C-alpha positions as CSV (number, residue, x, y, z in Angstrom):
1,M,-18.7,-13.8,25.4
2,L,-16.6,-11.1,23.8
3,G,-13.8,-12.7,21.7
4,K,-15.3,-16.2,22.0
5,N,-15.3,-18.5,19.0
6,V,-18.6,-20.1,18.5
7,K,-20.5,-22.1,15.8
8,I,-23.6,-20.2,14.6
9,E,-26.6,-21.5,12.8
10,I,-27.8,-19.0,10.1
11,F,-31.4,-18.2,10.4
12,G,-31.9,-15.6,7.7
13,T,-30.6,-12.6,5.8
14,L,-31.5,-9.1,7.3
15,A,-29.8,-6.6,5.0
16,E,-28.3,-7.1,1.5
17,K,-26.3,-10.1,2.5
18,K,-24.2,-7.9,4.9
19,L,-26.1,-8.7,8.0
20,Y,-27.6,-12.1,9.0
21,S,-29.5,-13.4,12.0
22,G,-28.6,-16.7,13.7
23,F,-28.1,-18.4,17.0
24,I,-25.3,-20.1,18.8
25,V,-25.3,-23.8,18.4
26,G,-25.2,-25.2,22.0
27,R,-25.5,-28.6,23.6
28,S,-29.1,-28.0,24.4
29,H,-32.0,-25.7,23.4
30,T,-31.3,-23.7,26.6
31,D,-27.7,-22.8,25.3
32,M,-29.0,-21.1,22.1
33,R,-28.6,-17.4,21.9
34,S,-29.6,-15.1,19.1
35,V,-26.8,-13.3,17.2
36,Y,-26.4,-10.7,14.5
37,I,-23.6,-11.8,12.0
38,I,-21.7,-9.2,10.1
39,T,-19.8,-10.3,7.0
40,N,-18.6,-9.3,3.5
41,R,-19.4,-12.7,2.0
42,P,-22.4,-14.9,1.6
43,L,-23.1,-17.3,4.5
44,H,-24.9,-20.6,4.4
45,E,-26.2,-22.8,7.2
46,K,-23.6,-23.1,10.0
47,T,-20.5,-20.9,10.3
48,D,-17.6,-20.6,12.7
49,C,-17.7,-17.1,14.1
50,T,-16.1,-14.8,16.7
51,I,-18.2,-12.6,19.0
52,I,-16.9,-9.2,18.0
53,A,-19.3,-6.9,19.8
54,I,-22.0,-6.7,22.5
55,A,-24.8,-4.3,21.8
56,S,-27.2,-3.1,24.5
57,C,-30.3,-0.9,24.8
58,Q,-31.1,0.4,28.3
59,N,-34.7,1.5,27.6
60,K,-35.6,-2.0,26.6
61,S,-33.1,-3.9,28.8
62,Q,-32.1,-5.6,25.6
63,T,-28.6,-7.1,24.8
64,R,-27.7,-8.7,21.5
65,L,-24.4,-10.4,20.5
66,V,-22.7,-9.4,17.2
67,G,-20.5,-12.0,15.5
68,A,-18.4,-12.2,12.4
69,P,-16.8,-15.1,10.6
70,V,-13.5,-16.1,12.1
71,N,-10.6,-13.8,10.7
72,E,-13.1,-11.1,9.5
73,I,-12.5,-7.8,11.4
74,F,-15.0,-5.0,11.9
75,Y,-14.6,-1.8,13.9
76,E,-17.3,0.1,15.7
77,P,-18.3,2.6,12.9
78,E,-19.0,-0.3,10.4
79,I,-20.8,-2.3,13.1
80,R,-23.1,0.6,13.9
81,A,-23.7,1.2,10.2
82,R,-24.7,-2.4,9.6
83,L,-27.1,-2.4,12.6
84,N,-28.6,0.8,11.5
85,M,-29.6,-0.9,8.2
86,I,-32.3,-2.7,10.1
87,S,-33.0,0.3,12.4
88,A,-31.5,-1.5,15.4
89,K,-30.8,1.3,17.9
90,F,-28.4,0.4,20.7
91,D,-27.2,2.9,23.4
92,K,-24.0,1.0,24.0
93,L,-21.6,-1.0,21.9
94,I,-18.7,-2.9,23.3
95,C,-16.4,-3.9,20.5
96,M,-13.6,-6.4,20.4
97,Y,-11.6,-4.4,17.8
98,E,-10.8,-0.7,18.1
99,K,-8.8,1.2,15.4
100,S,-7.2,4.6,15.8
101,C,-4.9,6.7,13.6
102,G,-2.6,9.6,14.4
103,A,0.9,10.9,13.8
104,V,4.2,11.8,15.3
105,V,4.0,15.6,14.7
106,Y,7.3,17.5,14.4
107,K,8.5,21.0,13.7
108,K,11.9,22.3,12.7
109,V,13.6,24.9,15.0
110,P,16.8,26.9,14.5
111,K,19.9,24.9,13.5
112,D,17.8,22.3,11.8
113,K,16.8,20.7,15.1
114,I,13.6,18.7,15.4
115,K,10.9,19.1,18.1
116,I,8.3,16.4,18.7
117,L,4.8,17.2,19.9
118,L,3.6,15.1,22.9
119,V,0.1,15.2,24.4
120,K,-1.4,13.9,27.6
121,N,-5.2,13.3,27.4
122,H,-7.8,13.1,30.2
123,N,-7.9,9.3,30.4
124,G,-4.2,8.7,30.0
125,K,-1.4,9.0,32.5
126,C,1.4,8.9,29.9
127,W,2.7,11.2,27.2
128,T,1.9,10.1,23.7
129,F,1.1,11.3,20.2
130,P,-2.2,12.8,19.0
131,K,-4.6,10.2,17.6
132,G,-8.2,9.2,17.6
133,H,-10.8,6.6,16.4
134,V,-11.5,6.0,12.7
135,E,-14.9,7.1,11.5
136,L,-17.0,5.5,8.9
137,N,-15.6,5.7,5.3
138,E,-12.4,7.5,6.4
139,S,-9.0,6.5,5.2
140,E,-6.2,6.2,7.8
141,K,-4.6,9.4,6.7
142,Q,-7.9,11.3,6.8
143,T,-8.5,10.1,10.4
144,A,-5.0,11.2,11.4
145,L,-5.3,14.7,9.9
146,R,-8.8,15.2,11.4
147,E,-7.8,14.0,14.9
148,I,-4.6,16.2,15.0
149,K,-6.6,19.2,13.9
150,E,-9.3,18.5,16.5
151,E,-7.0,17.8,19.4
152,T,-4.2,20.4,18.7
153,G,-5.6,22.9,16.2
154,L,-2.6,22.2,13.9
155,D,-2.6,21.8,10.2
156,V,0.1,19.2,9.2
157,T,1.6,17.6,6.2
158,I,1.9,13.8,6.3
159,E,5.4,12.6,5.2
160,P,5.6,9.8,2.6
161,N,6.9,6.3,3.3
162,F,6.3,6.3,7.0
163,R,3.6,4.2,8.7
164,Q,4.0,2.4,12.0
165,T,1.5,0.3,13.8
166,S,0.9,-0.7,17.4
167,I,-1.3,-3.5,18.6
168,Y,-2.1,-4.0,22.3
169,R,-4.9,-5.2,24.6
170,P,-5.5,-2.7,27.4
171,F,-8.7,-4.1,28.7
172,G,-8.7,-7.9,28.5
173,K,-10.4,-9.0,25.2
174,I,-10.5,-5.6,23.5
175,K,-7.8,-5.4,20.9
176,K,-6.6,-1.9,19.9
177,Y,-4.9,-1.3,16.5
178,V,-3.2,2.0,16.1
179,V,-1.6,3.5,13.0
180,F,0.9,6.3,13.3
181,F,2.3,8.5,10.5
182,L,5.0,11.1,10.5
183,A,3.7,14.7,10.0
184,R,5.3,18.1,9.8
185,A,3.5,21.0,11.4
186,T,2.9,23.9,9.0
187,E,2.3,26.1,12.1
188,T,3.4,25.9,15.7
189,A,0.7,27.5,17.8
190,V,-1.1,24.6,19.5
191,S,-4.8,25.1,20.5
192,M,-5.7,22.2,22.8
193,Q,-9.1,20.5,22.7
194,Q,-10.1,21.1,26.2
195,S,-12.5,18.1,26.3
196,E,-9.7,15.7,25.3
197,I,-6.2,17.1,26.0
198,D,-4.8,18.3,29.4
199,Y,-1.2,19.2,28.4
200,Y,1.2,19.3,25.5
201,L,4.9,19.7,25.0
202,W,7.4,20.3,22.2
203,V,10.4,18.3,23.0
204,S,13.5,16.8,21.3
205,I,13.4,13.2,20.1
206,E,15.7,12.2,22.9
207,D,13.5,13.9,25.6
208,A,10.4,12.3,24.0
209,M,12.1,8.9,24.5
210,H,12.5,9.7,28.2
211,L,9.0,11.0,28.7
212,C,7.1,8.3,26.7
213,S,6.7,5.1,28.7
214,H,4.9,2.7,26.4
215,D,7.2,0.3,24.5
216,N,5.1,0.8,21.3
217,D,5.7,4.6,21.5
218,M,9.4,4.0,22.1
219,K,9.7,1.8,19.0
220,I,8.0,4.4,16.9
221,L,10.2,7.2,18.1
222,A,13.2,5.0,17.4
223,E,12.0,4.8,13.8
224,V,11.5,8.6,13.7
225,R,15.1,9.1,14.9
226,R,16.4,6.7,12.3
227,R,14.4,8.5,9.6
228,F,15.9,11.9,10.5
229,R,19.4,10.5,10.8
230,K,19.2,9.4,7.2
């Protein structure tokens, strides 16, 4: 059901017009499934929605679909916050949309050369840049700074006028949206987060382009190289 567009009959308001209850309108009564609807606008009667999450509770063997009006996007922290408004406790939440923020971290070395920080985490097979999921009420830059500090121990300064995005679908319906900034390391001693990061490297931009294998990362590195050439 994740990512499916459905018509939902609104049954009632659950929390301050930010969470509704409803059911999927099917061909028969046996097709009807109850749904939580998350939105930032008032809803009335029937609404075209996308199923953006599946929430489950193991103790009660309970599963509930979560929908949102078509073209409204919500990420896991906001979905959990809305469900918590009605004390709906779920052990697992599979979300259609995921958002992460990070940065291409660099340092200057003698002769004004640039070194880029690459990391390889437990779940990944490729070299990439430090990043992590956005938490509730965080700005993109706040997320990037926090994740870089947590993963590498580095304090960095985000450069102005550089923001690149990557959008991809690694697992079928799940859509990942990643924002990368350019950040200068104010120190160079990396302290890896053992629970997340296996290895790190400081390399030239050209070497980084050889080591990175994802097309999105290559495009971002090309923008970084263009920035420094200016």
